[in-house]
KOLSE-924490 format. One record per residue: residue in one letter; x, z, y of N, C-alpha, C, O in turn. Coordinates in steps of 0.001 Angstrom, whole numbers, m for minus. Example, Ala and Ser with C-alpha at 12.3 -4.5 7.8 and 13.67 -1.06 7.14 Angstrom:
BEGIN
<atom><resn>a</resn><n_east>13190</n_east><n_up>7800</n_up><n_north>m5690</n_north><ca_east>12300</ca_east><ca_up>7800</ca_up><ca_north>m4500</ca_north><c_east>13200</c_east><c_up>7800</c_up><c_north>m3300</c_north><o_east>14236</o_east><o_up>8465</o_up><o_north>m3319</o_north></atom>
<atom><resn>s</resn><n_east>12850</n_east><n_up>7080</n_up><n_north>m2250</n_north><ca_east>13670</ca_east><ca_up>7140</ca_up><ca_north>m1060</ca_north><c_east>12900</c_east><c_up>7870</c_up><c_north>30</c_north><o_east>13409</o_east><o_up>8039</o_up><o_north>1138</o_north></atom>
This chain:
BEGIN
<atom><resn>m</resn><n_east>m43925</n_east><n_up>9537</n_up><n_north>10623</n_north><ca_east>m43496</ca_east><ca_up>8276</ca_up><ca_north>11194</ca_north><c_east>m42257</c_east><c_up>8468</c_up><c_north>12081</c_north><o_east>m41292</o_east><o_up>7708</o_up><o_north>12004</o_north></atom>
<atom><resn>v</resn><n_east>m42315</n_east><n_up>9500</n_up><n_north>12919</n_north><ca_east>m41191</ca_east><ca_up>9783</ca_up><ca_north>13810</ca_north><c_east>m39969</c_east><c_up>10198</c_up><c_north>12993</c_north><o_east>m38836</o_east><o_up>9851</o_up><o_north>13327</o_north></atom>
<atom><resn>e</resn><n_east>m40215</n_east><n_up>10940</n_up><n_north>11924</n_north><ca_east>m39116</ca_east><ca_up>11407</ca_up><ca_north>11078</ca_north><c_east>m38394</c_east><c_up>10239</c_up><c_north>10407</c_north><o_east>m37166</o_east><o_up>10246</o_up><o_north>10320</o_north></atom>
<atom><resn>s</resn><n_east>m39130</n_east><n_up>9245</n_up><n_north>9935</n_north><ca_east>m38489</ca_east><ca_up>8101</ca_up><ca_north>9283</ca_north><c_east>m37719</c_east><c_up>7263</c_up><c_north>10295</c_north><o_east>m36671</o_east><o_up>6710</o_up><o_north>9962</o_north></atom>
<atom><resn>a</resn><n_east>m38217</n_east><n_up>7158</n_up><n_north>11522</n_north><ca_east>m37498</ca_east><ca_up>6424</ca_up><ca_north>12569</ca_north><c_east>m36195</c_east><c_up>7151</c_up><c_north>12908</c_north><o_east>m35164</o_east><o_up>6519</o_up><o_north>13139</o_north></atom>
<atom><resn>t</resn><n_east>m36252</n_east><n_up>8469</n_up><n_north>12934</n_north><ca_east>m35050</ca_east><ca_up>9266</ca_up><ca_north>13205</ca_north><c_east>m34037</c_east><c_up>9097</c_up><c_north>12084</c_north><o_east>m32837</o_east><o_up>8974</o_up><o_north>12332</o_north></atom>
<atom><resn>n</resn><n_east>m34527</n_east><n_up>9091</n_up><n_north>10848</n_north><ca_east>m33632</ca_east><ca_up>8898</ca_up><ca_north>9705</ca_north><c_east>m32988</c_east><c_up>7520</c_up><c_north>9735</c_north><o_east>m31800</o_east><o_up>7385</o_up><o_north>9444</o_north></atom>
<atom><resn>r</resn><n_east>m33762</n_east><n_up>6493</n_up><n_north>10086</n_north><ca_east>m33204</ca_east><ca_up>5134</ca_up><ca_north>10175</ca_north><c_east>m32120</c_east><c_up>5061</c_up><c_north>11246</c_north><o_east>m31093</o_east><o_up>4411</o_up><o_north>11051</o_north></atom>
<atom><resn>l</resn><n_east>m32347</n_east><n_up>5727</n_up><n_north>12371</n_north><ca_east>m31365</ca_east><ca_up>5754</ca_up><ca_north>13450</ca_north><c_east>m30083</c_east><c_up>6450</c_up><c_north>12994</c_north><o_east>m28981</o_east><o_up>5987</o_up><o_north>13289</o_north></atom>
<atom><resn>k</resn><n_east>m30232</n_east><n_up>7556</n_up><n_north>12279</n_north><ca_east>m29061</ca_east><ca_up>8276</ca_up><ca_north>11776</ca_north><c_east>m28282</c_east><c_up>7423</c_up><c_north>10782</c_north><o_east>m27051</o_east><o_up>7424</o_up><o_north>10784</o_north></atom>
<atom><resn>v</resn><n_east>m29007</n_east><n_up>6695</n_up><n_north>9930</n_north><ca_east>m28351</ca_east><ca_up>5825</ca_up><ca_north>8951</ca_north><c_east>m27590</c_east><c_up>4723</c_up><c_north>9664</c_north><o_east>m26457</o_east><o_up>4421</o_up><o_north>9287</o_north></atom>
<atom><resn>k</resn><n_east>m28181</n_east><n_up>4116</n_up><n_north>10685</n_north><ca_east>m27504</ca_east><ca_up>3054</ca_up><ca_north>11435</ca_north><c_east>m26258</c_east><c_up>3580</c_up><c_north>12135</c_north><o_east>m25227</o_east><o_up>2907</o_up><o_north>12164</o_north></atom>
<atom><resn>q</resn><n_east>m26350</n_east><n_up>4789</n_up><n_north>12703</n_north><ca_east>m25188</ca_east><ca_up>5387</ca_up><ca_north>13360</ca_north><c_east>m24076</c_east><c_up>5662</c_up><c_north>12360</c_north><o_east>m22901</o_east><o_up>5437</o_up><o_north>12651</o_north></atom>
<atom><resn>l</resn><n_east>m24446</n_east><n_up>6147</n_up><n_north>11186</n_north><ca_east>m23465</ca_east><ca_up>6423</ca_up><ca_north>10144</ca_north><c_east>m22825</c_east><c_up>5135</c_up><c_north>9637</c_north><o_east>m21620</o_east><o_up>5103</o_up><o_north>9388</o_north></atom>
<atom><resn>q</resn><n_east>m23614</n_east><n_up>4076</n_up><n_north>9480</n_north><ca_east>m23071</ca_east><ca_up>2785</ca_up><ca_north>9055</ca_north><c_east>m22091</c_east><c_up>2249</c_up><c_north>10083</c_north><o_east>m21042</o_east><o_up>1716</o_up><o_north>9720</o_north></atom>
<atom><resn>k</resn><n_east>m22420</n_east><n_up>2383</n_up><n_north>11363</n_north><ca_east>m21535</ca_east><ca_up>1912</ca_up><ca_north>12435</ca_north><c_east>m20219</c_east><c_up>2678</c_up><c_north>12413</c_north><o_east>m19147</o_east><o_up>2088</o_up><o_north>12543</o_north></atom>
<atom><resn>k</resn><n_east>m20307</n_east><n_up>4007</n_up><n_north>12246</n_north><ca_east>m19106</ca_east><ca_up>4842</ca_up><ca_north>12203</ca_north><c_east>m18241</c_east><c_up>4471</c_up><c_north>10997</c_north><o_east>m17017</o_east><o_up>4404</o_up><o_north>11107</o_north></atom>
<atom><resn>t</resn><n_east>m18882</n_east><n_up>4230</n_up><n_north>9843</n_north><ca_east>m18163</ca_east><ca_up>3848</ca_up><ca_north>8634</ca_north><c_east>m17469</c_east><c_up>2501</c_up><c_north>8816</c_north><o_east>m16327</o_east><o_up>2326</o_up><o_north>8390</o_north></atom>
<atom><resn>q</resn><n_east>m18156</n_east><n_up>1550</n_up><n_north>9447</n_north><ca_east>m17550</ca_east><ca_up>241</ca_up><ca_north>9702</ca_north><c_east>m16350</c_east><c_up>366</c_up><c_north>10630</c_north><o_east>m15329</o_east><o_up>m287</o_up><o_north>10414</o_north></atom>
<atom><resn>d</resn><n_east>m16464</n_east><n_up>1199</n_up><n_north>11662</n_north><ca_east>m15348</ca_east><ca_up>1397</ca_up><ca_north>12594</ca_north><c_east>m14134</c_east><c_up>1971</c_up><c_north>11870</c_north><o_east>m13006</o_east><o_up>1537</o_up><o_north>12103</o_north></atom>
<atom><resn>i</resn><n_east>m14363</n_east><n_up>2940</n_up><n_north>10999</n_north><ca_east>m13264</ca_east><ca_up>3544</ca_up><ca_north>10240</ca_north><c_east>m12636</c_east><c_up>2521</c_up><c_north>9304</c_north><o_east>m11413</o_east><o_up>2448</o_up><o_north>9186</o_north></atom>
<atom><resn>a</resn><n_east>m13475</n_east><n_up>1730</n_up><n_north>8636</n_north><ca_east>m12965</ca_east><ca_up>711</ca_up><ca_north>7714</ca_north><c_east>m12126</c_east><c_up>m329</c_up><c_north>8442</c_north><o_east>m11087</o_east><o_up>m751</o_up><o_north>7933</o_north></atom>
<atom><resn>h</resn><n_east>m12562</n_east><n_up>m747</n_up><n_north>9622</n_north><ca_east>m11797</ca_east><ca_up>m1725</ca_up><ca_north>10401</ca_north><c_east>m10459</c_east><c_up>m1143</c_up><c_north>10852</c_north><o_east>m9447</o_east><o_up>m1845</o_up><o_north>10859</o_north></atom>
<atom><resn>e</resn><n_east>m10449</n_east><n_up>122</n_up><n_north>11224</n_north><ca_east>m9202</ca_east><ca_up>763</ca_up><ca_north>11652</ca_north><c_east>m8227</c_east><c_up>875</c_up><c_north>10488</c_north><o_east>m7034</o_east><o_up>623</o_up><o_north>10654</o_north></atom>
<atom><resn>i</resn><n_east>m8724</n_east><n_up>1250</n_up><n_north>9310</n_north><ca_east>m7863</ca_east><ca_up>1328</ca_up><ca_north>8128</ca_north><c_east>m7300</c_east><c_up>m47</c_up><c_north>7797</c_north><o_east>m6112</o_east><o_up>m181</o_up><o_north>7504</o_north></atom>
<atom><resn>e</resn><n_east>m8147</n_east><n_up>m1061</n_up><n_north>7844</n_north><ca_east>m7687</ca_east><ca_up>m2417</ca_up><ca_north>7538</ca_north><c_east>m6647</c_east><c_up>m2892</c_up><c_north>8550</c_north><o_east>m5679</o_east><o_up>m3559</o_up><o_north>8184</o_north></atom>
<atom><resn>r</resn><n_east>m6847</n_east><n_up>m2546</n_up><n_north>9823</n_north><ca_east>m5892</ca_east><ca_up>m2942</ca_up><ca_north>10860</ca_north><c_east>m4517</c_east><c_up>m2326</c_up><c_north>10598</c_north><o_east>m3494</o_east><o_up>m2990</o_up><o_north>10765</o_north></atom>
<atom><resn>v</resn><n_east>m4498</n_east><n_up>m1072</n_up><n_north>10194</n_north><ca_east>m3231</ca_east><ca_up>m385</ca_up><ca_north>9937</ca_north><c_east>m2573</c_east><c_up>m913</c_up><c_north>8659</c_north><o_east>m1366</o_east><o_up>m1149</o_up><o_north>8629</o_north></atom>
<atom><resn>v</resn><n_east>m3375</n_east><n_up>m1095</n_up><n_north>7604</n_north><ca_east>m2833</ca_east><ca_up>m1499</ca_up><ca_north>6306</ca_north><c_east>m2292</c_east><c_up>m2933</c_up><c_north>6343</c_north><o_east>m1325</o_east><o_up>m3241</o_up><o_north>5646</o_north></atom>
<atom><resn>t</resn><n_east>m2897</n_east><n_up>m3806</n_up><n_north>7139</n_north><ca_east>m2438</ca_east><ca_up>m5197</ca_up><ca_north>7174</ca_north><c_east>m1043</c_east><c_up>m5335</c_up><c_north>7802</c_north><o_east>m425</o_east><o_up>m6395</o_up><o_north>7699</o_north></atom>
<atom><resn>k</resn><n_east>m550</n_east><n_up>m4291</n_up><n_north>8441</n_north><ca_east>810</ca_east><ca_up>m4327</ca_up><ca_north>8986</ca_north><c_east>1866</c_east><c_up>m4139</c_up><c_north>7899</c_north><o_east>3036</o_east><o_up>m4457</o_up><o_north>8108</o_north></atom>
<atom><resn>i</resn><n_east>1459</n_east><n_up>m3624</n_up><n_north>6743</n_north><ca_east>2389</ca_east><ca_up>m3376</ca_up><ca_north>5635</ca_north><c_east>2469</c_east><c_up>m4636</c_up><c_north>4776</c_north><o_east>1431</o_east><o_up>m5180</o_up><o_north>4400</o_north></atom>
<atom><resn>p</resn><n_east>3670</n_east><n_up>m5113</n_up><n_north>4457</n_north><ca_east>3781</ca_east><ca_up>m6297</ca_up><ca_north>3599</ca_north><c_east>3250</c_east><c_up>m6000</c_up><c_north>2194</c_north><o_east>3515</o_east><o_up>m4932</o_up><o_north>1643</o_north></atom>
<atom><resn>p</resn><n_east>2498</n_east><n_up>m6949</n_up><n_north>1612</n_north><ca_east>1951</ca_east><ca_up>m6730</ca_up><ca_north>267</ca_north><c_east>3031</c_east><c_up>m6455</c_up><c_north>m774</c_north><o_east>2814</o_east><o_up>m5668</o_up><o_north>m1695</o_north></atom>
<atom><resn>s</resn><n_east>4183</n_east><n_up>m7088</n_up><n_north>m640</n_north><ca_east>5252</ca_east><ca_up>m6877</ca_up><ca_north>m1620</ca_north><c_east>5761</c_east><c_up>m5426</c_up><c_north>m1581</c_north><o_east>6161</o_east><o_up>m4883</o_up><o_north>m2611</o_north></atom>
<atom><resn>a</resn><n_east>5747</n_east><n_up>m4809</n_up><n_north>m407</n_north><ca_east>6174</ca_east><ca_up>m3405</ca_up><ca_north>m304</ca_north><c_east>5193</c_east><c_up>m2496</c_up><c_north>m1039</c_north><o_east>5597</o_east><o_up>m1549</o_up><o_north>m1714</o_north></atom>
<atom><resn>l</resn><n_east>3911</n_east><n_up>m2790</n_up><n_north>m902</n_north><ca_east>2911</ca_east><ca_up>m1981</ca_up><ca_north>m1603</ca_north><c_east>2996</c_east><c_up>m2178</c_up><c_north>m3109</c_north><o_east>2846</o_east><o_up>m1222</o_up><o_north>m3870</o_north></atom>
<atom><resn>m</resn><n_east>3234</n_east><n_up>m3409</n_up><n_north>m3544</n_north><ca_east>3351</ca_east><ca_up>m3678</ca_up><ca_north>m4975</ca_north><c_east>4590</c_east><c_up>m2972</c_up><c_north>m5541</c_north><o_east>4537</o_east><o_up>m2396</o_up><o_north>m6628</o_north></atom>
<atom><resn>t</resn><n_east>5692</n_east><n_up>m3020</n_up><n_north>m4806</n_north><ca_east>6918</ca_east><ca_up>m2352</ca_up><ca_north>m5240</ca_north><c_east>6694</c_east><c_up>m842</c_up><c_north>m5326</c_north><o_east>7115</o_east><o_up>m195</o_up><o_north>m6286</o_north></atom>
<atom><resn>f</resn><n_east>6031</n_east><n_up>m294</n_up><n_north>m4318</n_north><ca_east>5734</ca_east><ca_up>1140</ca_up><ca_north>m4335</ca_north><c_east>4845</c_east><c_up>1493</c_up><c_north>m5525</c_north><o_east>5038</o_east><o_up>2529</o_up><o_north>m6161</o_north></atom>
<atom><resn>g</resn><n_east>3875</n_east><n_up>637</n_up><n_north>m5824</n_north><ca_east>2982</ca_east><ca_up>877</ca_up><ca_north>m6961</ca_north><c_east>3727</c_east><c_up>908</c_up><c_north>m8282</c_north><o_east>3484</o_east><o_up>1774</o_up><o_north>m9121</o_north></atom>
<atom><resn>v</resn><n_east>4634</n_east><n_up>m43</n_up><n_north>m8463</n_north><ca_east>5416</ca_east><ca_up>m87</ca_up><ca_north>m9704</ca_north><c_east>6351</c_east><c_up>1123</c_up><c_north>m9778</c_north><o_east>6518</o_east><o_up>1722</o_up><o_north>m10841</o_north></atom>
<atom><resn>a</resn><n_east>6956</n_east><n_up>1475</n_up><n_north>m8647</n_north><ca_east>7852</ca_east><ca_up>2643</ca_up><ca_north>m8619</ca_north><c_east>7076</c_east><c_up>3929</c_up><c_north>m8917</c_north><o_east>7570</o_east><o_up>4799</o_up><o_north>m9634</o_north></atom>
<atom><resn>a</resn><n_east>5878</n_east><n_up>4050</n_up><n_north>m8376</n_north><ca_east>5061</ca_east><ca_up>5234</ca_up><ca_north>m8637</ca_north><c_east>4651</c_east><c_up>5304</c_up><c_north>m10105</c_north><o_east>4609</o_east><o_up>6383</o_up><o_north>m10696</o_north></atom>
<atom><resn>c</resn><n_east>4350</n_east><n_up>4149</n_up><n_north>m10685</n_north><ca_east>3982</ca_east><ca_up>4097</ca_up><ca_north>m12103</ca_north><c_east>5174</c_east><c_up>4505</c_up><c_north>m12980</c_north><o_east>5014</o_east><o_up>5257</o_up><o_north>m13941</o_north></atom>
<atom><resn>t</resn><n_east>6343</n_east><n_up>4015</n_up><n_north>m12647</n_north><ca_east>7549</ca_east><ca_up>4361</ca_up><ca_north>m13387</ca_north><c_east>7858</c_east><c_up>5850</c_up><c_north>m13259</c_north><o_east>8172</o_east><o_up>6517</o_up><o_north>m14245</o_north></atom>
<atom><resn>t</resn><n_east>7767</n_east><n_up>6357</n_up><n_north>m12045</n_north><ca_east>8008</ca_east><ca_up>7786</ca_up><ca_north>m11807</ca_north><c_east>7015</c_east><c_up>8638</c_up><c_north>m12584</c_north><o_east>7378</o_east><o_up>9659</o_up><o_north>m13167</o_north></atom>
<atom><resn>s</resn><n_east>5762</n_east><n_up>8208</n_up><n_north>m12586</n_north><ca_east>4741</ca_east><ca_up>8939</ca_up><ca_north>m13337</ca_north><c_east>5069</c_east><c_up>8980</c_up><c_north>m14821</c_north><o_east>4918</o_east><o_up>10017</o_up><o_north>m15468</o_north></atom>
<atom><resn>s</resn><n_east>5514</n_east><n_up>7860</n_up><n_north>m15354</n_north><ca_east>5869</ca_east><ca_up>7811</ca_up><ca_north>m16780</ca_north><c_east>7045</c_east><c_up>8735</c_up><c_north>m17089</c_north><o_east>7035</o_east><o_up>9448</o_up><o_north>m18092</o_north></atom>
<atom><resn>l</resn><n_east>8053</n_east><n_up>8717</n_up><n_north>m16226</n_north><ca_east>9217</ca_east><ca_up>9578</ca_up><ca_north>m16438</ca_north><c_east>8848</c_east><c_up>11052</c_up><c_north>m16341</c_north><o_east>9344</o_east><o_up>11870</o_up><o_north>m17116</o_north></atom>
<atom><resn>l</resn><n_east>7982</n_east><n_up>11393</n_up><n_north>m15394</n_north><ca_east>7546</ca_east><ca_up>12781</ca_up><ca_north>m15267</ca_north><c_east>6728</c_east><c_up>13215</c_up><c_north>m16481</c_north><o_east>6810</o_east><o_up>14366</o_up><o_north>m16912</o_north></atom>
<atom><resn>l</resn><n_east>5955</n_east><n_up>12309</n_up><n_north>m17020</n_north><ca_east>5166</ca_east><ca_up>12626</ca_up><ca_north>m18213</ca_north><c_east>6078</c_east><c_up>12873</c_up><c_north>m19411</c_north><o_east>5816</o_east><o_up>13751</o_up><o_north>m20234</o_north></atom>
<atom><resn>l</resn><n_east>7142</n_east><n_up>12096</n_up><n_north>m19499</n_north><ca_east>8098</ca_east><ca_up>12286</ca_up><ca_north>m20598</ca_north><c_east>8839</c_east><c_up>13612</c_up><c_north>m20504</c_north><o_east>9285</o_east><o_up>14155</o_up><o_north>m21515</o_north></atom>
<atom><resn>t</resn><n_east>8969</n_east><n_up>14134</n_up><n_north>m19283</n_north><ca_east>9665</ca_east><ca_up>15412</ca_up><ca_north>m19100</ca_north><c_east>8687</c_east><c_up>16584</c_up><c_north>m19039</c_north><o_east>9043</o_east><o_up>17669</o_up><o_north>m18578</o_north></atom>
<atom><resn>n</resn><n_east>7459</n_east><n_up>16367</n_up><n_north>m19502</n_north><ca_east>6419</ca_east><ca_up>17403</ca_up><ca_north>m19572</ca_north><c_east>6013</c_east><c_up>17984</c_up><c_north>m18221</c_north><o_east>5627</o_east><o_up>19151</o_up><o_north>m18147</o_north></atom>
<atom><resn>q</resn><n_east>6093</n_east><n_up>17204</n_up><n_north>m17168</n_north><ca_east>5627</ca_east><ca_up>17640</ca_up><ca_north>m15845</ca_north><c_east>4318</c_east><c_up>16904</c_up><c_north>m15550</c_north><o_east>4263</o_east><o_up>16021</o_up><o_north>m14694</o_north></atom>
<atom><resn>k</resn><n_east>3276</n_east><n_up>17288</n_up><n_north>m16273</n_north><ca_east>2009</ca_east><ca_up>16555</ca_up><ca_north>m16256</ca_north><c_east>1318</c_east><c_up>16574</c_up><c_north>m14897</c_north><o_east>704</o_east><o_up>15584</o_up><o_north>m14498</o_north></atom>
<atom><resn>k</resn><n_east>1414</n_east><n_up>17693</n_up><n_north>m14186</n_north><ca_east>742</ca_east><ca_up>17794</ca_up><ca_north>m12888</ca_north><c_east>1288</c_east><c_up>16751</c_up><c_north>m11906</c_north><o_east>520</o_east><o_up>16069</o_up><o_north>m11228</o_north></atom>
<atom><resn>y</resn><n_east>2606</n_east><n_up>16635</n_up><n_north>m11835</n_north><ca_east>3229</ca_east><ca_up>15675</ca_up><ca_north>m10929</ca_north><c_east>3062</c_east><c_up>14239</c_up><c_north>m11432</c_north><o_east>2958</o_east><o_up>13303</o_up><o_north>m10640</o_north></atom>
<atom><resn>a</resn><n_east>3038</n_east><n_up>14079</n_up><n_north>m12746</n_north><ca_east>2833</ca_east><ca_up>12746</ca_up><ca_north>m13329</ca_north><c_east>1467</c_east><c_up>12198</c_up><c_north>m12925</c_north><o_east>1341</o_east><o_up>11016</o_up><o_north>m12605</o_north></atom>
<atom><resn>r</resn><n_east>445</n_east><n_up>13054</n_up><n_north>m12939</n_north><ca_east>m902</ca_east><ca_up>12621</ca_up><ca_north>m12520</ca_north><c_east>m926</c_east><c_up>12242</c_up><c_north>m11053</c_north><o_east>m1567</o_east><o_up>11266</o_up><o_north>m10662</o_north></atom>
<atom><resn>l</resn><n_east>m215</n_east><n_up>13027</n_up><n_north>m10236</n_north><ca_east>m174</ca_east><ca_up>12744</ca_up><ca_north>m8800</ca_north><c_east>408</c_east><c_up>11358</c_up><c_north>m8538</c_north><o_east>m180</o_east><o_up>10566</o_up><o_north>m7802</o_north></atom>
<atom><resn>f</resn><n_east>1550</n_east><n_up>11068</n_up><n_north>m9132</n_north><ca_east>2171</ca_east><ca_up>9757</ca_up><ca_north>m8930</ca_north><c_east>1339</c_east><c_up>8646</c_up><c_north>m9568</c_north><o_east>1297</o_east><o_up>7526</o_up><o_north>m9059</o_north></atom>
<atom><resn>g</resn><n_east>688</n_east><n_up>8954</n_up><n_north>m10668</n_north><ca_east>m163</ca_east><ca_up>7966</ca_up><ca_north>m11325</ca_north><c_east>m1342</c_east><c_up>7552</c_up><c_north>m10465</c_north><o_east>m1738</o_east><o_up>6386</o_up><o_north>m10469</o_north></atom>
<atom><resn>m</resn><n_east>m1905</n_east><n_up>8498</n_up><n_north>m9728</n_north><ca_east>m3025</ca_east><ca_up>8164</ca_up><ca_north>m8830</ca_north><c_east>m2563</c_east><c_up>7284</c_up><c_north>m7671</c_north><o_east>m3291</o_east><o_up>6385</o_up><o_north>m7249</o_north></atom>
<atom><resn>w</resn><n_east>m1372</n_east><n_up>7531</n_up><n_north>m7158</n_north><ca_east>m864</ca_east><ca_up>6717</ca_up><ca_north>m6057</ca_north><c_east>m536</c_east><c_up>5306</c_up><c_north>m6514</c_north><o_east>m648</o_east><o_up>4359</o_up><o_north>m5735</o_north></atom>
<atom><resn>a</resn><n_east>m135</n_east><n_up>5157</n_up><n_north>m7758</n_north><ca_east>225</ca_east><ca_up>3828</ca_up><ca_north>m8269</ca_north><c_east>m959</c_east><c_up>2876</c_up><c_north>m8203</c_north><o_east>m827</o_east><o_up>1752</o_up><o_north>m7718</o_north></atom>
<atom><resn>s</resn><n_east>m2104</n_east><n_up>3312</n_up><n_north>m8682</n_north><ca_east>m3268</ca_east><ca_up>2421</ca_up><ca_north>m8676</ca_north><c_east>m3718</c_east><c_up>2083</c_up><c_north>m7256</c_north><o_east>m4135</o_east><o_up>956</o_up><o_north>m6986</o_north></atom>
<atom><resn>t</resn><n_east>m3635</n_east><n_up>3048</n_up><n_north>m6359</n_north><ca_east>m4025</ca_east><ca_up>2804</ca_up><ca_north>m4969</ca_north><c_east>m3105</c_east><c_up>1780</c_up><c_north>m4320</c_north><o_east>m3574</o_east><o_up>848</o_up><o_north>m3667</o_north></atom>
<atom><resn>a</resn><n_east>m1802</n_east><n_up>1948</n_up><n_north>m4494</n_north><ca_east>m838</ca_east><ca_up>1028</ca_up><ca_north>m3887</ca_north><c_east>m970</c_east><c_up>m370</c_up><c_north>m4475</c_north><o_east>m921</o_east><o_up>m1357</o_up><o_north>m3741</o_north></atom>
<atom><resn>l</resn><n_east>m1135</n_east><n_up>m464</n_up><n_north>m5776</n_north><ca_east>m1281</ca_east><ca_up>m1782</ca_up><ca_north>m6403</ca_north><c_east>m2558</c_east><c_up>m2470</c_up><c_north>m5957</c_north><o_east>m2558</o_east><o_up>m3678</o_up><o_north>m5722</o_north></atom>
<atom><resn>a</resn><n_east>m3642</n_east><n_up>m1725</n_up><n_north>m5838</n_north><ca_east>m4906</ca_east><ca_up>m2311</ca_up><ca_north>m5389</ca_north><c_east>m4809</c_east><c_up>m2803</c_up><c_north>m3943</c_north><o_east>m5287</o_east><o_up>m3891</o_up><o_north>m3625</o_north></atom>
<atom><resn>l</resn><n_east>m4193</n_east><n_up>m2005</n_up><n_north>m3070</n_north><ca_east>m4019</ca_east><ca_up>m2432</ca_up><ca_north>m1681</ca_north><c_east>m3106</c_east><c_up>m3644</c_up><c_north>m1576</c_north><o_east>m3372</o_east><o_up>m4562</o_up><o_north>m799</o_north></atom>
<atom><resn>g</resn><n_east>m2033</n_east><n_up>m3648</n_up><n_north>m2354</n_north><ca_east>m1117</ca_east><ca_up>m4793</ca_up><ca_north>m2338</ca_north><c_east>m1800</c_east><c_up>m6057</c_up><c_north>m2808</c_north><o_east>m1611</o_east><o_up>m7119</o_up><o_north>m2214</o_north></atom>
<atom><resn>l</resn><n_east>m2585</n_east><n_up>m5964</n_up><n_north>m3857</n_north><ca_east>m3326</ca_east><ca_up>m7120</ca_up><ca_north>m4361</ca_north><c_east>m4347</c_east><c_up>m7601</c_up><c_north>m3337</c_north><o_east>m4493</o_east><o_up>m8804</o_up><o_north>m3119</o_north></atom>
<atom><resn>y</resn><n_east>m5053</n_east><n_up>m6665</n_up><n_north>m2710</n_north><ca_east>m6036</ca_east><ca_up>m7021</ca_up><ca_north>m1682</ca_north><c_east>m5380</c_east><c_up>m7780</c_up><c_north>m534</c_north><o_east>m5900</o_east><o_up>m8802</o_up><o_north>m85</o_north></atom>
<atom><resn>l</resn><n_east>m4247</n_east><n_up>m7286</n_up><n_north>m63</n_north><ca_east>m3569</ca_east><ca_up>m7953</ca_up><ca_north>1056</ca_north><c_east>m3024</c_east><c_up>m9317</c_up><c_north>647</c_north><o_east>m3048</o_east><o_up>m10266</o_up><o_north>1430</o_north></atom>
<atom><resn>k</resn><n_east>m2533</n_east><n_up>m9404</n_up><n_north>m583</n_north><ca_east>m2015</ca_east><ca_up>m10678</ca_up><ca_north>m1070</ca_north><c_east>m3127</c_east><c_up>m11720</c_up><c_north>m1147</c_north><o_east>m2932</o_east><o_up>m12869</o_up><o_north>m752</o_north></atom>
<atom><resn>l</resn><n_east>m4283</n_east><n_up>m11327</n_up><n_north>m1651</n_north><ca_east>m5418</ca_east><ca_up>m12241</ca_up><ca_north>m1734</ca_north><c_east>m5971</c_east><c_up>m12594</c_up><c_north>m369</c_north><o_east>m6422</o_east><o_up>m13718</o_up><o_north>m146</o_north></atom>
<atom><resn>k</resn><n_east>m5937</n_east><n_up>m11638</n_up><n_north>545</n_north><ca_east>m6462</ca_east><ca_up>m11867</ca_up><ca_north>1883</ca_north><c_east>m5626</c_east><c_up>m12893</c_up><c_north>2659</c_north><o_east>m6161</o_east><o_up>m13664</o_up><o_north>3456</o_north></atom>
<atom><resn>k</resn><n_east>m4321</n_east><n_up>m12894</n_up><n_north>2420</n_north><ca_east>m3432</ca_east><ca_up>m13823</ca_up><ca_north>3133</ca_north><c_east>m3567</c_east><c_up>m15254</c_up><c_north>2654</c_north><o_east>m3180</o_east><o_up>m16180</o_up><o_north>3367</o_north></atom>
<atom><resn>q</resn><n_east>m4115</n_east><n_up>m15457</n_up><n_north>1449</n_north><ca_east>m4229</ca_east><ca_up>m16815</ca_up><ca_north>906</ca_north><c_east>m5394</c_east><c_up>m17545</c_up><c_north>1509</c_north><o_east>m5641</o_east><o_up>m18701</o_up><o_north>1167</o_north></atom>
């Protein structure tokens, strides 16, 4: 019984910490204009494609991963402002 109460307390503390981190990330990200993130996403996608064409697959994957993140954040901010 005591063990489950301790586990519940740990879960609540972890949830609180996660919420605090999420709010801080959102506070920082909302300062960036959505159009800048969308532009960065398209530029990263283009760069990834060009790197793939030049057989630099490792760097192409790196830029490709950033493209989806930037586009998703830009879309989120654009929807949030409406």
